[in-house]
N, C-alpha and C positions, 0 to 999 in steps of 0.2 A: 503494499500500499503505500509506503513513504518513498518505495523508488518511483512508483506511478505518478506522485506528487511533484517530486524532484523531476521528472521528465516532462510533466506538465508545467512546472514553472521554469523549467530550462535552468536551473541553479544547483546548485549543491546545498543542502539544508543541514548536512553531518560530515565530518572530516572523521573518516573510520581508519584507526590503526588494530594492530593486534591488542585486544583485551581492553580497546578502549575506542568509545563514542563521544565526540564532542559536536556542540551547534556551531555550525558559522554564522557571520555576521546575519545572514538572508534568515538563516534558522532561528537566530536569536530573536529577530522582528517578527516571524511567522508565532514562535512561542508566545512571544508577550503579547499578542494579539489574541491567543487562542485564550491565555489565562484571564485577560480581560472579558473576552467573550462571555467565559465563565461566570467571573464576578457579575456581570450584567444580567445572566440569566437568573443567577442567584439572588440577586436584589431584585428581579421581577418576582421571582416564585415566593419571595419573602412578602414581597407588598400585596400579593394574591392572598397568601394564607392571612396575614394580616387583616385584611378587609373582610374575609369570609367569618374567621374566629373572633377578632377583636382583641387576640393575642399575640404579643409583640415576643420572638425568641431572640435570646441573646446567648450564645455559645462562649463559652471559658475555656481555656487552655490553662491549668492549674494543678497542683500536687494534689493527689489523692489524699497525704496530710491536711492540705489548708481545707478541702473539701468536707474532711470526715471530722476533723478537730477544731476547725472553725467556722466553716461556714451550716452544718448540719447543725447545731445548737441552737442557732437563729434562723433557721428558714424559715421559721412562723413568722418572724419580724420583717424580712423581705417580703414575705407573701402579703402581710398585711399592709405595707406600706407602698410596692410595687405590685399593687394584684394584677396588674395586665400585660405580665413580664413573665415568659416561662424561660427557664436557663437548660440550657445545655450544656456538653462537660466532655472535653478533650483531656482525660486525666494522664497524669505522668506520676510513675510510682518513686523515681529516684530523684536526682537534682533536676530542678527545672530549666529546661531550654528548649531549644527548637524554634522551628517558624512559628509564626501566628498570622499566615497569609489567610488560613482557612478557617479562621475564629474572629471574634468581635473585639475580644479583649484578652491577653494573657500577663500572667504576674509573673515579672524575670527580674532577677539580678542582676546589674549592670554597673560598669566601671566607667566612668567618664562620658562623652557624649555618645549616643545612639544615633548614627544617621540612617538607619532603617524605618525607625519607629518613632510615632508621638508617643512619650510618656510622661505620665503623673506620677508624682511622688507619693508612695505610700508611707515609708518610713527608712531612716537607714537600716544595714542588716545589723540587726542586736541579737546577741548569743548569752544566753543563761542556761547553767546545767540545772537539770531539773529534775525530780524524783516525787515520789509519793511522801506525805506526811508520816505514814508509818515505816518507810522505807529510812529515810533521815532518823528518826527517832531511833531505831534498832539501830544503826550504824555508830552513829554518836553515843549511843549508851552501852556499847560493847565494851569490854575489857581491850586493851591498846592490842596484846598478840593476837586477838580473835578478829581484828578488823581487818575485815578485804571489801572491796566493792566489784560491781559490774558497770563498766561502761556499754550502754547499748547505743549503737551506731550504725551509720550508714554505709553501705560498701562503695557507692560509686561517687562519695562528695567530692566536691573538690578540697574541701578542710579536710587536713591531717588529724583527727579528733585526740590523739594522742599528743600531738605535739602542743594543743591548746591547754592542756591540762594543768601546766604549771602557773597558768593565767586566771585559772579557775579557784586557786588554793584549794586544791582537794586532799591535802596531804593527811585530814583528818579522817579521810575515809580509808586508808591505808592500801596494802597492796591491789592492784587493779586488774580485773578480768575482762575478757571481752564478749559481747553479745552483738553480733553483724547483722543486718536485714537490708535486702536491697529496696525495701519500700520504709519510705518516712514514716509513714502511716502508723505500721508496726512499731516502728522504734518508739514513736509515744506512747503507742497502746500499752507494750511492754512495762515503761514506764510508770503507766496510770496503774498498772497491776502490781508496782511492786518490785519488779525484776531489776532495777538497777538505776544508774543517773544516765540520762539523756543531754546531749547537748541541745537545747532549745532554741529555735527560731523564734523569735519574739511574737511575730506577726502570724505565727501557728498556735504555738501554745500559750497566748494570752487569755483566752477563755479558762484554761483550765486553770490557770495562776490566779483569775480574779474568782473563780469559785473555790479555791483552797484544795481542789482534786490533786494538784501540783505545788510543789513548792520549791524555793531555789535551793539547791543542795549546800550553797555558800553564797555568801552576801556580794558576789560578782559578777556584774555583766561585762561583756566588752563587744564594741562596733566595730567591724571591717572597714574597709574600704569601699564597700559596694552600697547601692541605693535599690530597695524594694520599689520596682515600679508595676503600675497597670500599663500596659503598652498596647498599641495596635497599630496596623499597618498602614502606612502612608498613603499606599497605594488604594486604599479601600476606605470610604467615609464613612463616620462613625455615625450610627444610628441614634435617634433620641433616646430611645430604649437602653442602648447600651452606655450611654453617658451616664442615664441615672444609674444604673447599675455600677458605676466606676465611682459615681460621687457616694454611693450608700457605703460600698465595700472601704472606702478612703475616709470616710466619717466613722465608720463602727469600728473601724481597726484603730484609728487615734483616738476615739474616747475609750477603747480597752486599755492602750499604752497609758493612757493618762490615769486611768483607773489602778493598774498595776504599778506605777510609778507611786502613787499614795500609799498605795497597801504595802509595799516592799521598799520604803525609801533608801533601805541600805542597799539596793543596788543603783542607785544614784541616776537614775536614765534620762533625767531633765539634763545631764550634761552633754548626752547625744543627741537629744531631741532641740536644744536651743541653737545648735549650730546652723549656719547660712549653705544649703545645697542650691 
């Protein structure tokens, strides 16, 4: 089929070499036209569906952990405040990354300028060691020689969690063992069940810190050089419904973090949030 198309256009669309095929300049032009066409079809289908049902659909590219541990506990609030919006999800089990071309919004951690996306700041990347209240009590009350802890970590994280340990002053927890998962939702679930200490991304664990289901393992938080953004492709206009979801997520997260900062002043979160970004 592609060969027939090249014959019809009288140009090469691909450069073919052993084990590799790349687009030519003409191929890039055609590819972009096809992509734009699909986006237009998608927009038309979306408009027809909205007219028919009265519901707007917003698709999010987010982690399973964010969906499970941050969004699900407050879905009732979103549905009450934005009743005409349905959410769909492109879920990522490990570190969040990848294109947002096929979704409305994605949560991504970025450093520096993002030339591909329009980005709205949620908060800096803030990490807090978290565990269940019972686990912290048990560990800190154990006799010195009997103290050991389990670090629950994410297998594909860009962060070396063991290298971070000195920053979190976990010496009181003694010898460290590891429990490693490929899904960060399971990492946090294991911490909730008292299996050890996890390094918590604040934008994910803020709900459990507010409720007291998780507590800081030590009175220490750190911020990295990255920023947590809600992003969308510059090639695709953002619908009014997606804008509403974006503003709702940002407002809810920032309210959470403000509450956590008051609840755990020892974390000194204000020092990270007061910076200009």
